[in-house]
C-alpha positions in Angstrom: 0.0 0.0 0.0 1.1 3.6 -0.6 -0.6 5.1 2.4 -3.3 6.6 0.2 -6.9 6.2 1.7 -9.3 4.4 -0.6 -12.3 6.3 -2.1 -14.6 3.4 -2.3 -17.8 5.2 -3.2 -16.1 6.9 -6.3 -14.4 3.6 -7.1 -17.8 1.8 -7.2 -19.4 4.4 -9.4 -16.4 4.4 -11.7 -16.4 0.6 -12.1 -20.1 0.6 -12.7 -19.8 3.2 -15.5 -17.0 1.2 -17.1 -19.0 -2.0 -16.9 -21.9 -0.5 -18.6 -19.7 0.6 -21.5 -18.3 -2.9 -22.3 -20.4 -5.1 -24.5 -20.4 -8.9 -24.2 -18.9 -9.3 -27.6 -15.9 -7.2 -26.7 -14.7 -9.9 -24.2 -15.8 -12.9 -26.2 -19.2 -13.6 -24.6 -22.3 -14.4 -26.6 -25.0 -11.9 -26.2 -28.0 -14.1 -25.3 -31.2 -13.1 -23.7 -32.6 -9.7 -23.0 -30.5 -7.5 -20.8 -32.1 -5.0 -18.4 -28.9 -2.9 -18.2 -26.3 -1.9 -20.9 -23.0 -3.5 -21.0 -21.8 -6.5 -18.9 -23.6 -8.0 -16.0 -22.0 -8.0 -12.6 -21.8 -11.7 -12.4 -19.9 -11.8 -15.8 -17.3 -9.3 -14.5 -16.9 -11.3 -11.3 -16.5 -14.6 -13.0 -14.0 -13.3 -15.5 -12.0 -11.4 -12.8 -12.0 -14.5 -10.5 -13.9 -12.9 -7.6 -17.2 -13.6 -5.9 -20.3 -12.0 -7.2 -21.4 -10.9 -3.8 -18.0 -9.3 -3.1 -17.9 -7.6 -6.6 -21.4 -6.3 -5.9 -20.1 -4.8 -2.7 -17.2 -3.3 -4.6 -19.6 -1.4 -6.9 -21.6 -0.3 -4.0 -18.6 1.1 -2.2 -18.8 -1.4 0.6 -15.8 -3.7 -0.1 -12.8 -2.8 2.0 -9.2 -4.1 1.5 -9.4 -4.2 -2.3 -6.1 -5.6 -3.5 -4.0 -4.3 -6.4 -4.3 -7.7 -8.1 -8.1 -7.6 -8.0 -8.1 -4.0 -9.5 -5.8 -5.3 -12.2 -8.1 -8.3 -13.0 -11.2 -6.1 -13.1 -9.4 -3.5 -15.2 -8.5 -6.2 -17.7 -12.0 -7.5 -17.9 -13.4 -4.0 -18.4 -10.9 -3.2 -21.1 -9.6 -0.2 -19.2 -7.0 2.1 -20.7 -3.8 2.8 -18.7 -5.2 6.1 -17.5 -8.4 4.3 -16.3 -6.5 1.6 -14.6 -4.4 4.1 -12.8 -7.5 6.0 -11.8 -8.9 2.8 -10.3 -5.7 2.2 -8.4 -5.8 5.7 -7.0 -9.4 5.3 -5.9 -8.6 2.0 -4.2 -5.7 3.4 -2.3 -2.9 1.8 -4.3 -1.4 4.9 -5.8 0.1 8.0 -4.1 -2.0 11.1 -3.5 -0.4 14.3 -4.6 -0.1 17.6 -2.7 -1.2 20.7 -4.6 1.9 22.6 -5.7 2.4 26.1 -4.3 1.5 28.7 -6.9 4.9 30.1 -7.7 7.0 30.9 -10.7 10.7 30.6 -10.7 12.9 32.9 -12.8 14.0 29.9 -14.9 10.4 29.1 -15.7 9.6 32.7 -16.7 12.6 32.5 -19.0 11.2 29.4 -20.7 7.9 31.2 -21.2 9.7 34.1 -22.9 11.9 31.9 -25.0 8.9 29.9 -26.3 7.5 33.0 -28.0 5.7 33.3 -30.4 4.3 29.9 -29.3 1.5 30.3 -26.6 2.7 28.9 -23.3 1.7 29.0 -19.7 2.6 27.5 -16.3 -0.3 25.5 -14.9 -1.2 23.2 -12.0 -2.8 19.9 -12.9 -6.1 21.5 -11.7 -5.8 23.9 -14.8 -5.0 26.9 -12.6 -2.9 29.3 -14.7 0.0 30.5 -12.7 1.7 32.6 -15.4 1.6 32.9 -19.2 3.6 34.5 -22.0 1.9 37.2 -24.0 1.0 34.9 -26.9 -1.1 32.8 -24.5 -2.4 35.8 -22.6 -4.0 37.4 -25.7 -4.8 34.2 -27.7 -8.6 34.3 -26.9 -9.0 37.4 -24.7 -6.9 39.3 -22.2 -6.3 36.7 -19.6 -5.0 39.2 -17.1 -8.4 41.0 -17.2 -10.0 38.1 -15.4 -10.3 37.7 -11.7 -7.4 35.6 -10.4 -9.8 32.9 -9.2 -11.2 32.6 -12.7 -7.8 32.1 -14.4 -8.3 28.4 -14.8 -8.6 26.8 -18.2 -11.4 24.4 -17.2 -13.4 27.3 -15.8 -12.8 29.6 -18.7 -13.6 26.9 -21.4 -16.9 25.9 -19.7 -18.1 29.3 -18.6 -16.6 32.1 -20.6 -18.0 32.8 -24.1 -14.7 34.2 -25.5 -12.8 31.1 -24.6 -15.5 28.5 -25.4 -16.2 30.3 -28.7 -12.6 29.7 -29.7 -13.0 26.0 -29.8 -13.5 24.4 -33.2 -14.0 20.9 -31.8 -16.0 21.7 -28.6 -17.6 18.2 -28.5 -14.1 16.7 -28.2 -12.3 19.3 -26.1 -14.9 19.8 -23.3 -15.2 16.0 -22.5 -11.4 15.7 -22.6 -11.1 18.6 -20.0 -13.7 17.0 -17.7 -12.0 13.6 -18.1 -8.6 14.9 -17.2 -10.0 16.8 -14.3 -11.7 13.7 -12.9 -8.4 11.7 -13.2 -6.4 14.4 -11.4 -9.0 15.2 -8.8 -8.8 11.6 -7.3 -5.1 12.4 -6.6 -5.9 15.6 -4.8 -8.9 14.6 -2.7 -9.9 16.9 0.2 -7.8 19.8 -1.1 -9.9 23.0 -0.8 -8.8 24.5 -4.2 -9.9 21.3 -5.9 -13.2 21.0 -4.1 -14.0 24.7 -4.8 -13.3 24.3 -8.5 -15.4 21.2 -9.0 -18.3 22.7 -6.9 -18.2 25.9 -8.9 -18.2 24.1 -12.3 -21.0 21.8 -11.2 -23.1 24.7 -10.1 -22.4 27.0 -13.1 -22.2 24.6 -16.1 -24.9 22.2 -17.2 -22.4 20.7 -19.7 -19.8 20.1 -17.1 -22.3 18.5 -14.8 -23.4 16.1 -17.6 -19.9 15.2 -18.5 -18.8 14.8 -14.9 -21.5 12.2 -14.4 -20.0 10.0 -17.1 -16.9 9.2 -14.9 -14.6 9.3 -17.9 -10.8 9.8 -17.3 -8.0 10.7 -19.7 -4.3 11.1 -19.7 -2.0 14.0 -20.7 -0.9 12.9 -24.2 -0.2 15.5 -26.9 -3.4 16.5 -28.6 -4.2 18.3 -31.9 -6.3 21.3 -31.1 -8.1 23.7 -33.5 -9.0 27.2 -32.4 -10.5 30.4 -33.8 -8.5 33.2 -32.2 -10.0 36.7 -32.5 -6.6 38.2 -33.0 -4.7 35.4 -34.8 -7.4 33.6 -36.9 -7.7 29.8 -37.5 -5.0 27.9 -35.6 -4.0 24.2 -35.6 -1.7 23.4 -32.7 -0.2 20.5 -31.0 -1.2 21.0 -27.3 1.5 19.6 -25.1 2.1 19.4 -21.3 5.7 19.5 -20.3 6.1 18.5 -16.7 8.0 20.8 -14.2 7.2 18.5 -11.3 5.1 15.5 -12.2 4.7 14.4 -8.5 3.0 17.7 -7.7 1.3 18.3 -11.0 3.1 21.5 -12.0 3.6 21.8 -15.7 4.3 24.1 -18.7 1.7 23.8 -21.4 2.8 24.7 -25.0 0.8 25.2 -28.2 3.2 24.5 -31.0 2.0 25.1 -34.6 0.9 22.0 -36.5 1.3 23.7 -39.9 3.0 26.6 -41.6 -0.2 28.8 -41.8 -0.6 28.5 -38.0 3.1 29.4 -37.5 2.7 32.5 -39.6 -0.5 33.6 -37.7 1.2 33.1 -34.3 4.1 35.2 -35.5 1.6 38.0 -36.6 -0.1 37.7 -33.2 3.3 38.2 -31.5 3.9 41.4 -33.5 0.4 42.7 -32.6 1.0 42.4 -28.9 4.7 43.1 -28.9 4.3 46.1 -26.6 3.0 43.9 -23.7 5.4 42.3 -21.3 6.8 39.0 -22.5 5.2 37.2 -19.6 2.8 38.0 -16.7 1.9 36.1 -13.5 -0.5 36.1 -10.7 0.4 38.5 -7.9 2.6 36.9 -5.2 3.7 33.8 -7.2 7.1 34.9 -8.5 9.6 33.0 -6.3 13.4 32.8 -6.0 15.7 30.1 -7.1 16.8 27.8 -4.2 20.3 28.6 -3.0 
């Protein structure tokens, strides 16, 4: 064990959601008879995972304590989980470390990276999407980021609740579910942290779309993704959206939007000229730190 406390209620809901998405045919079972619920039956999962049906029922009900890593692995295999989903189940069952939210600070070396990445939009973020600092290309990509209240400088919040940011999404039906899925994956690693609870509660209260997606219990990883945007200042952009870890244990990272084609590269260069009078980077008040001696 890692010392992490299990979150059995969330684990049960997650397993149930995964079970309902796997068809009998996907695991080599004949689909016979009429099924009252979508996906697999509990007894099918239990049998294929090598556990008792009563115990597996308790597992989905959040009543099974002492869930072993081997059982999670067996259930993950039956339910065709991705690596991100398997890791999420391990976190919820207490078999993966819980992270501590990183302090919101920006080191001079990190600010230098933000500046050197120009004209590519880049920002320092936590894994809860809080924007600690950004270079000017990122700051002015959709709107003036610094004009927002510091509590609202969060990519998830902005994409779900602010028209200027959401309107920039070409593939909204792909991006918003992906944001919700990554939030759910990371939130399990930051349970009981006030900043996380506040963000999720605000999103659930404010956004019907977020609430609907949150109930799906999807999780996703941090792989590089192609993103298409409509920037008011730069125009149509196709970028590779990447997360470069500063400290993977705490979740601190630099996100970078690198051009996926020559037209996007030229438009980002024009944006850089348009906003050249602004500082190369800006940060939240009180987050600029010093290098350790």
